N, C-alpha and C positions, 0 to 999 in steps of 0.2 A: 090424040094420035093413035092410029090403029095399032093393035098388038101385032108383033112380028110372028108369022106362022112358025110353029115348031116343026123342024124337019123330022123325017122318019128316023134318022140315026140318033137325033137328040132324044126323041121320045123313047126309043129302045134303050138308050143309056140310062135315062131317068127312072125307068121301071125295072131295070135288070136287078136280079138278086146279087148282092155284093159277095165277094169272097170273105170268109171269116176273118182273115188277117188284115182286112181293110177297115175293120171296126174296132174302136177302142172299147174293150171290155176287160177290166183288170182280172176278173176270174178266169175267163177263157184264155187270155194271153199268158197268165201265170201258169196255167195248166199246159200251155204249149211248151213252156220252158221246163216244167217239172217232168213231163213225160207221162208214161202210163202208171198204173197203180203200183207196179213193183218198185218204183222209185221210193214212194212213201213207205211201203212195207219194209223194204230193206233198210232204209235210213232209220225207221222206227226201231228195228232190232239192233242196229249198230249204235243208236243213242244209248243203249243199255251197256255197251262196251264193245271193244274189238272182238271180231269173230272170224273163224276160218270158214273156208268154202263148205266143208261137210257139215259144220255146225249150222250154218245158215240154211242148208238144204233140209236138215232135220227140223228146224224151227218153222220153215215156211212151206215145205213140200214142193218147192219150185223144181221143175225138171232141170237137170244139170246143164243142158245146152242153153236154156233160157236164162238160168242164173248166171252162167258165164258171160253171156251177152249183156245182161243188165248191169253186172258189176263192171264190165269193161266200159259201158256207156257212162255209168255213174262216175267212174274214175276220170274218164275223158272230160266230163262236164264239171269236174271239180267238187262233187258232192262227197266222194269217198276217196280214200287213199290206201295204198298197200303198205303195211309196215312189217318189219322183221320181228319175229318172235322165236328166237333160237334158230332151229333148223327149218322152220316153216314160216310162211307169211300169213298175215291176217289182214282183214279189212277194217278200217276205222273211219268214222265220219270226220269231215273237215269242218271248218267254220261255216262254209257255205252250206254244207249238209245240216249242221246244227241249226241254221237259220230256219229250217223247215219244221222245227220242233213245235211251235205254236199251232201250225196247221195240223200236224199229226195229233197233238193233244186234243184239239177241237173235234177231230173226227172220232177219236177214241171215246171221248165223253158223250158225243152224240149217239154213238152206237150203243153204249152201255145204258144211257139214260132214256133214249127214245126208241131206237130201232128194235132192240131186243123185245121190248114190250109191244110197240105199235105194230110190228110186222110179224109178231108171234114166232120169233126165232126160237127153235128148240135147241138149247145148248147141249142136250144129251148127245147130239151127233158129233160133237168136237172131241172124239175119243182119242185122237192122236196129239192132243195139246200137251206140251211140255211145260214145266214150271216157269221157265224163263219167259215164255210168252205172256204169262199172267203177271209175273213180278215186274216185267218191264213196263207194264201198263199202269201200275199202281200210282206213280207220280202224277198221271193224267186224270185219275178219278178220285183223288183225295177230296174229302168233304171239308172245305176250308172253314166252314162255320164251327165244326166240331174240333178241327185240328188247330184252330187259331191259338189257343192257349196250351196246346199239348207239348209235352216233352217226354216222349216215350220211345223206347227202342225194342223192337221185336227181333227175335232170332229164329230162323226157320232151318231145321235140319231135315233133309229129305234123303232117303235111300232109294236104290233101284235106278231104272232108266231115267235119265234127266235129273237125277238127284244132285245134291250139293248142299252148301251152307250159305245162307244170306242174312244180312243185317238190314232191317227196315226201320229207318228213323223217321218219326213223325214229329215235326217241331215247327212252331210258329206258322201253321197253315200250309206247310209244304211237306213233301215226302222225298226221302232219298234212299235208294236201294243200292247196296254194295255187296259184292261177293265176299264171302269169308265170315269168320266168327265176329260177333259184336263185342266190342270192348266192354260194354256194360249193357247186358240184356235184361230188360224188365220182365219180359215174357218170352218163353221159348216154346216153340211148337216142334214136335217130332212126328214124322209119318213117312210112309212110303210115298214116293213122288206121284204115283198113279192115284192113290187114295186122296192125297192133298188136292190134286187137280180136280178129281171127281167132286169133292166137297165145294171147291171154289166155283165150279160151274153148275152146281145144283144137282148133280147126278147122284150124290150121296149125302144123306143127312148128317150134319156134323155131330149132333148129340148122339145119334146112333153109332157113328164111327168111333166116338170116344168110349162108349159103353162096350163096344166090341174090341177095344184095344188097337184100333187102326189109326187113331189120332190122339196124341198126348200133349197136354198143355201144362207147363210149369211156370211158376212165378206169380206175379201180381194179378189183379182182377181185370186189367185192361184187355180188350179183345180187338183184333185188327178190324173186324167188320164195323165197329163203331166209327172208325175214321175214314171209311171208303164207301163210295157208292156201290151198291150191290147189283149183281146181274140177276134180273128176275126171269123166271121161267114158269109159265102156266099160272101166273097170278101169285106165285110164292117167291119171296125174296130168298135167294140163295147167297150164302156168305161169300164175299170176295176176299180171298186170302186165307181160306181154310178154317173158317170159324162159323159158329152157329149164328143165325140172324138174331139180333138183339130183341129182347122183350121190352115192352113199354115200362115195366116196373123198375128195372135196373139194367140199362143197356150195356154197362161196362162189365158186368159180371157173367158174361156168357162164355161158353166153351171156346 
């Protein structure tokens, strides 16, 4: 039996480019729901703990009008909620927002392990980075192999703009960062917030900073950079977390 001729309208339909939402693509459709990049950026910061509007501005650099709109959208979509904190309100992640954590962690690890090196990112340009931006990423870039049998707590005391006190617990392959003094600190670091960030991003050599009195370490031999993937710049490993990159002979006994 002869084939039925295809009409002009059928031919046009069969060769037309479909709309994106007509195609099942889990990555594309997920991004439709997640929204633009600010969704993941803001949720990433709020995973670290509730924050106010101005604090989020300082951490992200987002223009106030854009930040207000994005927080409104995130609240409407159920990723973020507003909570009372005395006389002011803060923003916190919901369970839906927390469900984005694996995606955020994967992006952070990819950037630290691949993009900074492969795309020749010069971390010296990140001069406005505050400690919270680095500390909040640590749970995503812990080295599971080295942290698997670890049970060590670091305390970081920073002064100046963006300063504060944090406890960093590395245990059983995971990392937990909390604000405040550590109940049991094995190692304590003390520095100005700007100097600590400069060391963490490779703009300042940790050993030189220690010699100049800009970075002080007290306690045992453990060093944070032993337990975390490091941000490399210009072929040199810079310590993540304010420490000297470990030497092959004794990685745990660095500044």
